[in-house]
C-alpha positions as protocol buffer text, in pm:
chain_id: "A"
residue {
  index: 1
  type: UNK
  ca { x: 22102 y: -3163 z: 12200 }
}
residue {
  index: 2
  type: UNK
  ca { x: 21931 y: -2831 z: 12145 }
}
residue {
  index: 3
  type: UNK
  ca { x: 21943 y: -2675 z: 11800 }
}
residue {
  index: 4
  type: UNK
  ca { x: 21865 y: -2316 z: 11720 }
}
residue {
  index: 5
  type: UNK
  ca { x: 21724 y: -2214 z: 11386 }
}
residue {
  index: 6
  type: UNK
  ca { x: 21733 y: -1864 z: 11246 }
}
residue {
  index: 7
  type: UNK
  ca { x: 21580 y: -1726 z: 10928 }
}
residue {
  index: 8
  type: UNK
  ca { x: 21869 y: -1525 z: 10783 }
}
residue {
  index: 9
  type: UNK
  ca { x: 21650 y: -1413 z: 10492 }
}
residue {
  index: 10
  type: UNK
  ca { x: 21366 y: -1271 z: 10700 }
}
residue {
  index: 11
  type: UNK
  ca { x: 21324 y: -896 z: 10650 }
}
residue {
  index: 12
  type: UNK
  ca { x: 21263 y: -870 z: 11027 }
}
residue {
  index: 13
  type: UNK
  ca { x: 21590 y: -1045 z: 11120 }
}
residue {
  index: 14
  type: UNK
  ca { x: 21833 y: -839 z: 11328 }
}
residue {
  index: 15
  type: UNK
  ca { x: 22205 y: -904 z: 11336 }
}
residue {
  index: 16
  type: UNK
  ca { x: 22507 y: -805 z: 11540 }
}
residue {
  index: 17
  type: UNK
  ca { x: 22834 y: -739 z: 11362 }
}
residue {
  index: 18
  type: UNK
  ca { x: 23107 y: -925 z: 11548 }
}
residue {
  index: 19
  type: UNK
  ca { x: 23486 y: -899 z: 11527 }
}
residue {
  index: 20
  type: UNK
  ca { x: 23758 y: -1140 z: 11637 }
}
residue {
  index: 21
  type: UNK
  ca { x: 24121 y: -1088 z: 11743 }
}
residue {
  index: 22
  type: UNK
  ca { x: 24233 y: -1119 z: 11379 }
}
residue {
  index: 23
  type: UNK
  ca { x: 24001 y: -826 z: 11292 }
}
residue {
  index: 24
  type: UNK
  ca { x: 23774 y: -1049 z: 11087 }
}
residue {
  index: 25
  type: UNK
  ca { x: 23402 y: -976 z: 11094 }
}
residue {
  index: 26
  type: UNK
  ca { x: 23090 y: -1189 z: 11109 }
}
residue {
  index: 27
  type: UNK
  ca { x: 22715 y: -1139 z: 11118 }
}
residue {
  index: 28
  type: UNK
  ca { x: 22544 y: -1306 z: 11412 }
}
residue {
  index: 29
  type: UNK
  ca { x: 22175 y: -1329 z: 11504 }
}
residue {
  index: 30
  type: UNK
  ca { x: 22107 y: -1046 z: 11748 }
}
residue {
  index: 31
  type: UNK
  ca { x: 21915 y: -1260 z: 11995 }
}
residue {
  index: 32
  type: UNK
  ca { x: 22186 y: -1525 z: 12038 }
}
residue {
  index: 33
  type: UNK
  ca { x: 22480 y: -1502 z: 12280 }
}
residue {
  index: 34
  type: UNK
  ca { x: 22810 y: -1399 z: 12125 }
}
residue {
  index: 35
  type: UNK
  ca { x: 23033 y: -1705 z: 12073 }
}
residue {
  index: 36
  type: UNK
  ca { x: 23376 y: -1731 z: 12233 }
}
residue {
  index: 37
  type: UNK
  ca { x: 23655 y: -1552 z: 12053 }
}
residue {
  index: 38
  type: UNK
  ca { x: 23423 y: -1286 z: 11915 }
}
residue {
  index: 39
  type: UNK
  ca { x: 23328 y: -939 z: 12041 }
}
residue {
  index: 40
  type: UNK
  ca { x: 23045 y: -703 z: 11952 }
}
residue {
  index: 41
  type: UNK
  ca { x: 23126 y: -397 z: 11740 }
}
residue {
  index: 42
  type: UNK
  ca { x: 22818 y: -211 z: 11860 }
}
residue {
  index: 43
  type: UNK
  ca { x: 22639 y: -251 z: 11528 }
}
residue {
  index: 44
  type: UNK
  ca { x: 22300 y: -421 z: 11554 }
}
residue {
  index: 45
  type: UNK
  ca { x: 22075 y: -378 z: 11251 }
}
residue {
  index: 46
  type: UNK
  ca { x: 21910 y: -539 z: 10951 }
}
residue {
  index: 47
  type: UNK
  ca { x: 22122 y: -762 z: 10728 }
}
residue {
  index: 48
  type: UNK
  ca { x: 22131 y: -493 z: 10459 }
}
residue {
  index: 49
  type: UNK
  ca { x: 22254 y: -230 z: 10706 }
}
residue {
  index: 50
  type: UNK
  ca { x: 22512 y: -469 z: 10851 }
}
residue {
  index: 51
  type: UNK
  ca { x: 22632 y: -557 z: 10501 }
}
residue {
  index: 52
  type: UNK
  ca { x: 22668 y: -185 z: 10420 }
}
residue {
  index: 53
  type: UNK
  ca { x: 22868 y: -134 z: 10741 }
}
residue {
  index: 54
  type: UNK
  ca { x: 23098 y: -426 z: 10653 }
}
residue {
  index: 55
  type: UNK
  ca { x: 23149 y: -303 z: 10298 }
}
residue {
  index: 56
  type: UNK
  ca { x: 23259 y: 35 z: 10431 }
}
residue {
  index: 57
  type: UNK
  ca { x: 23462 y: -93 z: 10728 }
}
residue {
  index: 58
  type: UNK
  ca { x: 23620 y: -425 z: 10627 }
}
residue {
  index: 59
  type: UNK
  ca { x: 23833 y: -304 z: 10338 }
}
residue {
  index: 60
  type: UNK
  ca { x: 24119 y: -554 z: 10383 }
}
residue {
  index: 61
  type: UNK
  ca { x: 23997 y: -907 z: 10442 }
}
residue {
  index: 62
  type: UNK
  ca { x: 24338 y: -1045 z: 10531 }
}
residue {
  index: 63
  type: UNK
  ca { x: 24372 y: -1153 z: 10896 }
}
residue {
  index: 64
  type: UNK
  ca { x: 24556 y: -901 z: 11116 }
}
residue {
  index: 65
  type: UNK
  ca { x: 24853 y: -1135 z: 11168 }
}
residue {
  index: 66
  type: UNK
  ca { x: 24899 y: -1170 z: 10790 }
}
residue {
  index: 67
  type: UNK
  ca { x: 24877 y: -793 z: 10736 }
}
residue {
  index: 68
  type: UNK
  ca { x: 25143 y: -742 z: 11002 }
}
residue {
  index: 69
  type: UNK
  ca { x: 25367 y: -1010 z: 10854 }
}
residue {
  index: 70
  type: UNK
  ca { x: 25339 y: -876 z: 10500 }
}
residue {
  index: 71
  type: UNK
  ca { x: 25302 y: -503 z: 10554 }
}
residue {
  index: 72
  type: UNK
  ca { x: 25466 y: -448 z: 10893 }
}
residue {
  index: 73
  type: UNK
  ca { x: 25157 y: -266 z: 11023 }
}
């Protein structure tokens, strides 16, 4: 079994911001393939820049299906 390690705290680390069908976001190491069920948002940057993007973009952390059920979006 192959394991991959990644230093999330390295100042040189680059991340992709991913999104799933429920409009939930995740940071993912930029040099790894995107896992199933996730898609790239087009953001690839330092952790600090990705965090800033998420803070601005992901304003409602409820899954899409829950927002629709509760708010009728």
